[in-house]
C-alpha positions in Angstrom: 42.3 19.9 30.1 43.9 16.5 30.6 43.2 13.5 27.5 40.4 12.0 29.8 38.2 15.1 30.2 38.5 15.6 26.4 37.4 12.0 25.5 34.4 12.1 28.3 33.0 15.9 27.1 33.9 15.6 23.2 34.6 12.3 21.4 32.5 10.1 23.3 29.0 11.4 23.0 30.0 11.7 19.4 30.6 8.4 18.9 27.7 7.5 21.0 25.2 9.4 18.8 27.0 7.8 15.6 26.5 4.6 16.8 22.7 5.2 17.8 22.0 6.9 14.6 23.7 3.8 12.6 21.3 1.2 14.2 18.3 3.1 13.9 18.8 3.7 10.3 19.5 0.0 9.9 16.2 -0.5 12.0 14.3 1.9 9.4 15.6 0.0 6.3 14.9 -3.1 7.5 11.3 -2.0 8.2 11.0 -0.7 4.9 12.3 -3.6 3.1 9.6 -5.5 5.1 6.5 -3.0 4.2 7.6 -1.7 1.0 6.3 -4.6 -1.2 3.1 -5.1 0.9 2.7 -1.3 0.5 3.0 -1.8 -3.5 0.8 -4.9 -3.5 -2.2 -2.7 -1.6 -1.8 -0.1 -4.4 -1.9 -2.1 -7.3 -5.0 -3.9 -6.0 -6.7 -0.7 -5.4 -5.6 0.6 -8.7 -7.2 -2.7 -10.5 -10.6 -2.2 -8.8 -10.5 1.8 -9.6 -9.9 0.7 -13.3 -13.0 -1.9 -13.3 -14.9 0.7 -11.3 -14.5 3.3 -14.0 -15.3 1.1 -16.8 -18.9 -0.4 -16.9 -18.1 -3.1 -19.8 -15.4 -4.5 -17.4 -16.3 -7.0 -14.3 -12.9 -8.3 -13.7 -9.2 -6.7 -13.7 -8.0 -9.7 -15.6 -9.5 -8.4 -18.9 -7.7 -5.6 -19.2 -4.7 -5.2 -20.9 -1.8 -2.5 -19.9 -0.5 0.2 -22.3 2.5 1.3 -22.3 3.0 3.4 -25.4 2.3 6.8 -24.3 4.5 9.4 -23.5 1.8 12.0 -21.3 3.7 13.6 -18.6 1.5 13.1 -15.3 0.1 10.0 -16.5 1.3 6.8 -14.3 -1.0 4.3 -15.9 -3.1 3.0 -18.7 -5.4 0.0 -19.3 -7.5 -0.9 -22.6 -10.6 -2.8 -22.4 -11.7 -5.5 -24.9 -14.5 -3.4 -26.2 -11.8 -0.2 -26.8 -12.9 1.8 -24.0 -9.7 2.4 -21.5 -9.0 4.0 -18.0 -6.4 6.5 -17.6 -4.5 7.4 -14.2 -2.8 10.8 -13.3 -1.3 12.0 -10.6 -0.7 15.7 -9.8 0.7 17.8 -6.7 -2.1 19.3 -4.7 -1.8 21.1 -1.5 1.3 21.2 0.4 2.9 18.7 -2.6 0.4 16.0 -1.8 -0.4 13.9 -4.5 -4.2 14.0 -6.2 -4.9 10.7 -7.9 -7.3 10.4 -10.7 -8.6 7.6 -12.8 -11.1 7.9 -15.5 -12.7 5.7 -17.3 -13.5 6.3 -21.4 -15.5 4.7 -24.0 -13.9 4.3 -27.5 -15.5 7.9 -28.2 -13.5 9.7 -25.4 -16.8 10.2 -23.1 -16.1 9.6 -19.4 -17.5 6.3 -18.1 -16.4 7.0 -14.6 -14.5 8.8 -12.3 -12.3 7.7 -9.2 -10.4 10.1 -7.2 -7.8 10.1 -4.5 -7.3 12.9 -2.4 -6.7 11.3 0.8 -3.2 13.5 1.0 -5.3 16.4 0.9 -6.6 18.8 3.9 -9.3 16.5 5.4 -12.7 18.1 4.8 -11.4 21.0 2.8 -9.1 19.5 -0.6 -9.9 16.0 0.0 -13.5 17.3 -0.7 -12.7 17.2 -4.7 -13.1 13.0 -4.1 -16.6 13.1 -3.2 -19.1 11.7 -5.2 -21.4 14.8 -5.4 -18.3 16.9 -6.6 -17.4 14.3 -9.0 -20.8 14.0 -10.8 -20.2 17.4 -12.7 -17.7 15.3 -14.9 -20.5 12.3 -15.5 -20.4 11.8 -19.2 -17.9 14.4 -20.1 -16.3 14.7 -23.3 -12.4 13.7 -22.5 -11.2 14.7 -26.2 -10.8 18.2 -25.2 -9.3 20.1 -22.3 -11.1 20.5 -19.3 -11.5 24.1 -17.9 -12.2 25.1 -14.5 -15.3 27.3 -14.6 -16.5 26.2 -18.3 -18.8 24.1 -19.9 -20.6 23.2 -16.4 -17.3 21.9 -14.4 -15.8 23.8 -11.4 -13.4 23.8 -8.9 -14.5 22.9 -5.6 -15.0 26.1 -3.5 -12.1 26.7 -0.4 -10.0 24.1 -2.4 -8.0 25.4 -4.7 -4.7 23.9 -4.9 -6.7 20.6 -4.8 -8.9 21.5 -7.4 -6.2 22.9 -9.7 -4.8 19.3 -9.0 -7.8 17.6 -10.3 -8.1 19.7 -13.2 -4.4 19.2 -14.2 -4.7 15.4 -14.1 -7.8 15.5 -16.1 -6.2 17.4 -18.8 -3.2 14.5 -18.4 -5.6 12.3 -19.1 -7.4 14.2 -22.0 -3.7 14.6 -23.7 -3.1 10.8 -23.1 -6.6 9.8 -24.8 -5.5 11.8 -27.9 -2.0 10.8 -28.0 -2.9 7.0 -28.0 -6.5 7.6 -30.1 
């Protein structure tokens, strides 16, 4: 085997693939650096709108005060309104590791005033159904000072969406635990 054929058959393809991989990686990093701030801003805007949506006493996100002195696992955000009500955001893994995000508004006594769920990472029409208004109505006025157990006190999981339902109830209990920690 000559030196020339070794270069053509072995080394050259490795070098070419390495250069292509490097260029593609740099392009992906560039696209990510441009889109990451936009995605973060959209997520923040959606979260603030959901906070306002679950707190009937609040008409604008500027009225909310961020709370940071909590340690409850699964909770990713807490805001407090001037009247003592608060909204708590929790995230848990559902089907195939997709995140189910739950935001619950609570009055000063720990009673649910609104619930917002994003289950868009779950199977469409099955797991995503845990975010439907008809399903979420069962949580209206729920006492969020005590654990929420699937199948008890008139609240149940979504039929056929076991993983998504478990994620929803886990997030609800993260919210209950955080409320009790802060109350």
